[in-house]
Steps between C-alpha positions, in 0.01 A plus 500: 500500500659827384373750757682793340278471190203608715655830615255792471223275368155425633520140621312228682714319758388171649695422815603156618226542764241537224434872549447711188622860477470742209682826442791679340817307583845639562796266468765486776818311407681281754751766599234763561276261693793391714609859566148627578333198659781265601393216274724384215225431250342696216146620551200680355335778696139609465475789742505433790567123477830337407492155337825302499556258215457193721160632616366538145322201348422686178499848355333614180477833324158663486617767255292355214186458714237770458173432675252700707776566757780569253786255546350373827249222559303690768434852629756425775668186618681321779780758510259780587310280747828413675597868519161573655562228761853618572389856570584857410875443455446264206222715356739795514756308293237443231390865503862615475569265207381764250332218304150640448353162409631341820378800699154471344494127582592579863234773522239257363602236754473746790166626370351150461624392844448837668294395800727218618798727436344788695395271787862419581631854446642705785515879512815698442839431354735207539697526827836494322410819308530690827807312623297272727523126492232240522471397865320173450674212324321403182319168488693290250190292419313809382608613154278808506693821531377820656281740307564858612227738384727804510753320281234393252350850484846647432570246226166562331548877532838473329341305215231767460753783508785360292373221274415602145264209423135610528383148596755480784399844627129410485558168681714661770244780556221246526687303767581820691128581505414149623763531775353836607152346524639202691677731748185708548287188558755362748474823704121471510504145634756567777 
């Protein structure tokens, strides 16, 4: 499998665990992967997930696929669902990717799963933004990461202010409005 041939292409990766991820892949050669991640093995990265060669069962290009979701098989996929589970840090990586299609997929995933996402959200910013640390050890059995409303509002605000794609701006504004309603409703019930 020649991973380098998939650099900067929309791909579908099937992992050895049977998980399927779609997105724009970036190739990391062995030297780079070893220097950055400490593992002497080439890899493909679909922001924010890194797939080492021995973890990839198959990879195919989706560049010639053009369906209702462009090169993708669905409106959003496992990558976006995982980012939603892992919390605002992973969502931030997607939003900072500057890949409007991936951003739109992440916005759609948040929108479709808004209530469960909002139910586990906490107010404010991540503690490390203010120099604080997390006082409680994280439960290693729980893969869900924290969702900080302040962080999410900032990220969406940055998309509205600086992104040039009208669909991204519209999606980010819509989520900001939903968050405002959610915050107002939470105040009424307390």
